[in-house]
C-alpha positions as CSV (number, residue, x, y, z in Angstrom):
1,X,3.6,-14.5,-18.4
2,X,4.7,-11.2,-19.8
3,X,8.4,-10.7,-19.6
4,X,8.5,-7.3,-20.9
5,X,8.9,-5.5,-24.4
6,X,12.3,-7.1,-25.4
7,X,11.7,-10.8,-24.6
8,X,9.2,-13.3,-25.6
9,X,6.2,-14.2,-23.0
10,X,6.3,-17.6,-21.2
11,X,3.4,-19.8,-21.7
12,X,2.1,-22.3,-19.0
13,X,-0.7,-24.7,-19.2
14,X,-3.7,-24.1,-16.7
15,X,-3.0,-27.6,-15.5
16,X,0.3,-26.4,-13.9
17,X,-1.6,-24.5,-11.5
18,X,-4.7,-26.7,-10.8
19,X,-3.4,-28.0,-7.6
20,X,-3.2,-24.6,-6.0
21,X,-6.0,-22.7,-7.5
22,X,-8.8,-25.4,-8.5
23,X,-11.0,-25.0,-5.1
24,X,-14.6,-25.7,-6.0
25,X,-15.1,-26.4,-2.3
26,X,-14.2,-22.6,-1.5
27,X,-16.6,-21.5,-4.4
28,X,-19.5,-23.4,-2.9
29,X,-18.7,-21.8,0.6
30,X,-18.6,-18.3,-0.9
31,X,-21.9,-18.7,-2.4
32,X,-23.2,-19.7,0.9
33,X,-21.5,-17.2,3.0
34,X,-20.7,-14.1,0.6
35,X,-17.4,-13.9,2.6
36,X,-14.5,-14.9,0.8
37,X,-12.2,-15.1,3.7
38,X,-14.7,-17.1,5.8
39,X,-15.1,-19.6,2.6
40,X,-11.5,-20.1,2.5
41,X,-11.2,-20.8,6.4
42,X,-14.2,-23.2,6.3
43,X,-13.0,-25.2,3.2
44,X,-9.4,-25.6,4.7
45,X,-10.8,-26.9,8.0
46,X,-13.1,-29.2,6.2
47,X,-10.4,-30.4,4.0
48,X,-7.8,-30.7,6.8
49,X,-5.8,-28.0,4.9
50,X,-3.2,-25.9,6.6
51,X,-3.8,-22.5,5.5
52,X,-0.8,-21.0,3.9
53,X,0.2,-17.3,3.3
54,X,-0.9,-16.0,0.0
55,X,2.1,-16.1,-2.5
56,X,1.8,-14.5,-6.1
57,X,1.6,-16.4,-9.2
58,X,5.0,-15.3,-10.0
59,X,6.3,-17.4,-7.0
60,X,4.6,-20.5,-8.1
61,X,5.8,-20.4,-11.8
62,X,7.6,-23.7,-13.3
63,X,10.9,-23.6,-14.3
64,X,11.7,-22.3,-18.0
65,X,14.2,-24.2,-19.7
66,X,15.8,-23.2,-23.1
67,X,18.2,-25.1,-25.3
68,X,21.3,-23.2,-25.9
69,X,23.0,-25.7,-28.2
70,X,22.8,-27.0,-30.8
71,X,21.4,-23.8,-32.5
72,X,18.0,-23.7,-33.8
73,X,17.3,-25.4,-37.0
74,X,20.5,-27.6,-36.7
75,X,20.3,-30.7,-38.5
76,X,21.5,-33.9,-36.7
77,X,21.8,-37.1,-38.0
78,X,23.7,-38.8,-35.2
79,X,21.9,-41.1,-32.9
80,X,23.5,-39.5,-29.7
81,X,23.4,-35.6,-29.0
82,X,24.9,-33.4,-26.5
83,X,22.4,-30.6,-25.3
84,X,23.2,-27.6,-23.5
85,X,20.5,-25.6,-21.8
86,X,19.9,-22.9,-19.2
87,X,17.3,-22.7,-16.8
88,X,15.3,-19.9,-15.2
89,X,13.7,-20.8,-11.8
90,X,13.1,-19.7,-8.4
91,X,14.0,-23.3,-7.0
92,X,16.7,-25.8,-8.0
93,X,15.6,-28.2,-11.0
94,X,15.1,-31.6,-9.6
95,X,14.3,-33.4,-13.1
96,X,14.4,-32.6,-16.9
97,X,12.4,-34.5,-19.3
98,X,13.4,-34.4,-22.8
99,X,11.1,-35.0,-25.7
100,X,11.7,-35.4,-29.4
101,X,9.0,-34.9,-31.6
102,X,6.6,-35.4,-28.6
103,X,8.4,-38.8,-27.4
104,X,10.4,-39.1,-24.3
105,X,14.0,-39.8,-24.7
106,X,16.4,-41.0,-22.1
107,X,19.2,-38.4,-20.9
């Protein structure tokens, strides 16, 4: 997600949006009906889904969490570490998962 010229872009894996945008049932019906709105309506009825107002991708972005302390490239030898972080999100954070070298650690 582009954040403008002065900030680095945010990257999210496509899997974060699968539950919203992966709709092969809609694609099948678009091919049959050649009508996108009717295809969504039919697919939602068949799946028992309640139609929702369209939301932009920006409204569905996951939170972005940045570690503010310790600073980048700080070497730490202690077994316990105090982290400070900031979060940018439209919704409150409900959980935080911390990984060290790709492995989960307790917080």
